[in-house]
C-alpha positions, 0 to 999 in steps of 0.5 A: 383180716377182711380177705375176699372170698372171690375175685370180682368178675371183670363184668362187675368191676367195670360196672363200678368203675363206669361213668354211670355214677358221675354228675353231668355237666349242668345246662345252660340257657339263654337269658331273654333279657341280655342274651349270655348263657347261664344255668336254668331257673337262677337269677341271671348272673349279668343282668340281674333278671329271673322271668322276665322280672328285674330281681337284681339291680345291676350296675352296667 
């Protein structure tokens, strides 16, 4: 049976429980074409443009 040899200190316990390891929320950028918020370095879901070029045909 596995039993802890020593009690875990509060500092060590709290360091493990801290928000250091949590994934941050994704950053958003404005689309240069339509101004909609989008994830950087991805095709805009609203207009289909990326880097000033139409990548996906979107029916408006």
